[in-house]
N, C-alpha and C positions, 0 to 999 in steps of 0.2 A: 714270233721267232722260233719258238719251241718246236711246233709241228714241222716247219720247213727244215730245221736242222735234222729232225728225225728222218725226214724223207732223203736228205743228203747222205745220212749214215747208211741207209738201205742201198742207195744208188752206188756208193763207194764200195760196199761189200760185194754187190753184184758185179761191178766192173773188175774188181780184184780177182774174184772167182773166175770170171770169163777169161782174164788175161792168163791166169795160172793154168786153166784147162787148155787154152790155146797153146801155151808153151809145152805142156805135157804131150799134147797131140803132135806137135812139131817134132819133139824129141823121139817119140815112138815111131813116127813115119820115117825118120832118118836113121833109125836103128841105134840111137844113143840111149840104150836102156839103163846104163848106170846113172846118167843124169836124170832120166825119167824117174828112176827109183828114188832119187834124192828129193824130187819135187812132190812125189806121191803123198808123203806125210803132211806136206803143206796143204795139199788139196783136201785131205781128210780133215785137217784142223779147220780149214775155212768152211767146209760143209757143216761140221759140228758146231762151229761158232755161229754160223748163220742160222742153224736150226735152234740153237740155244737162244739166240737173240730173238728169233721169231716167237718162241714159246713164252719168253719173258714179256715180250711186247703184247702177245695175245692175252696173257694173264692180266696185264695192266689194263688192256682195253676192256676185258670182261668185268673187271672191278669197276671201271669207269661207267660202263653201260649199266651195271647193277645199281650204282649210285643214282644214275639218271632215272632208271626205271622206278626206284622207290623214292625219288625226289629227295634223296639225301645229299643236299647241296652243301652241307656242313663238312662233308668228308674232305680230308686233306691228304694229298699224295706227297709223302716226304721226299723232297728233292735231294737233300744233303746226303742221305744214306743210300740213295739209289745208285746202281751201276752207272758208270760214265755214259754209256750208250743210251740209257733210259732217262737220264736227267731232263733232256729236252721234252720227252714225251710227258713225263710227270708234270713238268712246268706248264705245258700246254693244257693238260687236264685241269690243273688248279686254276688257270686263267678262265677256262670254260665254266668250271664250277662257280667261280666268283661272279661271272656274268649272269649265270642262271640264278644264283642266290640273290643278286641285286634285283633282277626282274621279278623273282618270286616275292621279295620283300615289298617291292613297289605295288605289285598286284594285290598283295594282302592288305597293304595300307589303303589302297583305293577301295577295296571291298569293305573294309571296316568303316572307312569314311562314308561310303555310300549307305552302308547299313545303318550307321548312326543317324544320317540325315533322314532316311526313311522311317526310323523309329521316332524321330522328333516331329514329323509332319502329322497334322490332324487327319489327313486322308488315310483310310484303311486300304491296304494293298494285299492282294492274294495272288499267288502264282501257283499254277498246277498243270500237270501233264494233260493234254487235251484228250488223249485216248483212254487212259486209265482213270483220270480224275485225281491222281495222287498229288497231294499238296506238297509243293517244294518249299514254299516260304510264305509266312504271313507276319505282318508287323504288329507291334503292340497296340497301335491305334485300332486296328481291326479287331483284335482280341477284346479290347474294352468296348468297342462299338457293338459287337455281337454277343459279348459276355460269355466267351468261350476261351478256355485256356489253350486249346489245341484242336486242329482238324486233321485227321489222317488223310481223308479224301474229301473232295468238294461235295460228294454225295452225302457225307455225314451231316451236312447243313440241313438236309431235308427233315431230320429228326427234330431239329431245334426251331426252324422257321421254314416250313414247306413252301409258302408263297414266295419268300425271298429266294429260295433254292431254284424254283421254277423260272424266276426272272433271270437269275445268273446263268442257268443252263441254256436258256433261249438266247442269251446275248451273243452276238456275232462280233468278230474283230472289227474295230472301227465304229461300232454303234455305241449309243448312249441312251439309257432309259432311266426314268424315275421309278423307284420302288419304295416299299415300306419295310422298316425293320420292326419286328414285334418282340419287344422284351416283356419280361414278366409283368412289369407295372408301367410300361411306357411304350409308345409307338411314335416313330418319327420317319421323315422322308429322307431318302438318300439318292444321289445320282450315281448310277453304275456306268462305267466306261471300260471298254475292253480293247486290248491289243494282243497281237500274237507274235511269237518269235520261234525260230527253229535252231536247235543245236544238237550235235551228235545224232542226227537222223530222227530226233524226236521233236514234236510240236508242243509248245507250251503256250498257255493263255495267262495274261496278266490282267487282273480286274482291279479297278480303283473304286473304292466306296467313299463317296464324299457326302458328308452330312449337310444337307441344304435346308434343314428345317428352319434355321434362324433366318436364312435369306428369303425363304418363302413367307415366313411370318412378317418380315419387314416389308416385302412387296405387297402382301395382303393388307397390312396395316395402312400403307400409303394409299392403296386403292380405296380402302374404306374411308380414309380421311378425305380424299378427293370427292368421293361420292357424297359423304356427309356435308362437305362444304357446299357442293352444288345444291343439294336438297334443302339445307337450312336457308341458303340464300334465296332460292326460288320460293320456298314456303313463306318466309318472312316478307319478301317483296310482294307476294300475291295476297297474303292474309292481312297484313298491316292496313292496307286501304279499306278492306272489308270491315275490320274492327272500327276504324275511324268513321266509316260511313254509317255503321250501326249506331254509334254515338250521336251522329248528326241526325239520323232518322228518329232516334229516341227523343232528342231535344225538340225537334220540329213537331213530333206527335204530341208532346206535352203542351206546346204552344197552340196547337190546332184542335185540341180535344173539345174545347167549348163550342166549336163550330160544327162538330160531327154528330151525326145521329147514332147514338149508342144503344138504340132499342134492341138490336140483335147481338149485342156484346162484341161489336166489330172492333172497338178500341182495345178491349182486353186481348182479343186475338192478335191484333197488330203488335201490342206490347209484348205478348208472349213470343211471337215470331222474331221480333227484333232482339229481345233478350237472349233467345236461343242462338241467333246468329252471332251476337256479341260474345256470349259465353264460349261457344265452340271456336270462334276465331281466336279468342284469348288463350284457349286451351292449346290450339295449334301453335301459337306463338311461343308459349311456354315449352311445348314439346320440342320445337326447333331450337330454343335457347339451351335446353338441357343437352341435346346432342351436339351443340356447338362446343361444349366442354371437351369433347374428344379431340378437338383441333387446337384448343387453347394452350396445352402443355407442349412446349417446344424444346426448352433447354433446362435441365435440372440444375439447382444450385448445390454443388457437391461439397460436403464437409464430413470430416471424420466424426462418427458418433458411436457410442457403445451400444451394443444390442440390448444390454440390460436396461438402458434408459428407454429404449423403444418399447420393450416389454412392460416396463413399469408404468409408462404412460398409458399403454393399452389396458393394463389392469385397473388403474385408477379411473379411467374413463368408462370402462364397461362393467366394473364391479357392481354398481347399483342395479343394473339390468340383470346381471347374473343372480344376484341375491333375490330379486323380485321373482325371477322365473325358476329359481331353484337349480341353477346350472353350476356345476363344479368346474372351476378353471384351474389349470395346472401349467406352470412354467418350468421347462427343462432347459437349463443352461449350464453345462459343465464348466465352461471357461468364462468367468465373469469379465475377463479383459478382452473378450472377442469384440472386434469393432469393424465398421464398414465405412467406406467413403461414399455417401449417398445424400440425396435430398431428403432429410428426415421427415418433412411435412408430407411429401409425396408417398414415401414408404409407409408412413402412418396411415395415409388414406387407403393404401392397398390393404394393410392389416385390418383396418376398420371394416372395409367391404367384405373381406373374407370372414371376419368374426361375426358380422351381422348375418351373413349367409349361413354360417355354422349354427347360430342361434335358431334360425328358421328350421334348419335340418334336424335339430335335436329336440324340437318341441314335443314330439310324441315318444321320445325315448324314456324308459323307466328310470334310468339314472343318467341324465344328460351330462355330458362331459366334453370340454373343449381344452385342447393342449397346445401351447405355443412352445416350439422347440427351435434351437439354433445349434448348428454344428458345422464342422469342417468336413466336407465330403472327401472321397478317395482321390479326386483330382485337384485337391487343395483349394477348392472353391467354397465360400461360405454359403450355407443354405439355411433358410428359415422355413419352418413348417407350421401350418395351422391344421390341426386334426380334430375330428369330431366322431362321435359314435352314433350318428344320426341315421337317416333313411338310406343314405348312399345315392349314387347317380348311375343310371343305366349307361351302357356303352354308346347308345345312339345319342343320348343327351350330351355325353362328354365330348363328342365330336363337334358339338355346336355351341358349347357354353361361352366361348370367347368371341363369338360372332356378334357384332352390334345388332340391336333390336331383338336378339333371341333371349327369351326368358320363360321359365317354367312357372313363375309366380303370376297369380291372377292380375295383380296390379304392378307387376315389375316393368321397368323401363328397358331392361336389356343393356344398360350402359355400364353397370358396375364392373363386371369381369373384363369387358372390353377396355375400360379405363385402366384396370390393373395390369393388363397385358401391355398396354402402351407405355405405362410408367416403367415396367420392368425392361422393356426394350430400350427406353431412354437411358437406363442404367447399364446397358449392354448385358443384361441378364435375361432370364426367361422364367415363366411361370408354367408349371405343369400340374396335372391333377391325377390322383390315383384313388379309385373308389371301388367298393364292393357293395352292391345293393343290400340293404337291411343291416349292414355292418358298420359302415362309416366311410368318411372321405378324408383325404389328405391333400391339401394344396401346398406345393413346394415352390418357394422363391429362391432361385439360384442366382447369385451375383458373380 
């Protein structure tokens, strides 16, 4: 209503001025100068009033434009103290400001809402200008993932992880690639996905960094389980009859030995051959039975347990071995009330495997030492660590130690760490390793 009334005010003024000028012209043409002189002051007043009204309106419009330019939608144009002619205009400006204020508030709310959602998701998100590489925004998940507080440009990533930077730089909109993130003490796989958008004549890229390490581990574990299932089944089905046949041949040989000519020690050769077949077939059966253990654990029995109890059990169990081998064992537990909901027997099996490996690793150390630690990490997850000051593990070996059948020990089965990894995955956790050759190794169990 306000702007329309303002338009009518202008139209009325123009019409009145037109009528007055027409009357003035009519009087002058007919020579009625006296009457024309009387109307002249009215014309002067109307022109001055119209000019004054125009200047006031112009000033009001300038103030309104200024408030819009600086997004000052809180500005209020006082209607009550305004001249009667400008009241409709000010009222209209206030209505427009209120509408802009509402739109601005809604946009701000939506932006904050979206920002909070993006902060909560586990996926890292990076937005940067395509031409200059200037980073517009990155969420907290990405900062934690890359362990960086800030990136000015995407090119800054090259100083921290050149391989990852090259993969990001080569990524085209609509593409997805798997890459590795190399942290100081850890490496994991991520899925990179890119999309592009354009605004204000500039092109921007949006990159999503999704940690797929756990998904890959789970897929890999299931693949190994299927493979082990097939292998153990085939080995046992093929070898069991051989072992049974060797028993039968050995029994028949004992029954027939009195009828055989043993002058050339044929019987001894036959006995040796049959015993070798029997021994090796039993060894293969035992081998298959051991690896079947990888598939036996399916559902853990979860109960709340204190970590101090787990560590105490480990200490009581391993102390005789430590005393015999001269190994120092230390337990670091700042919070005695720290607890976990786990299958205690399975977690103890993991700790036993790791401690046994640590004992092997420190056997050549001058002052052998193994430390059990429990703490709450930065992401509020409970972590247990088994540390040693042994020989350490090379990077090449670290990439393979959780693979079934892989072992650096001469008589190792390669099942221990694979079993540890599966148990941790059953607890929705993970096991990682950090090591420096000749300085020591740390296995981290994160629940």
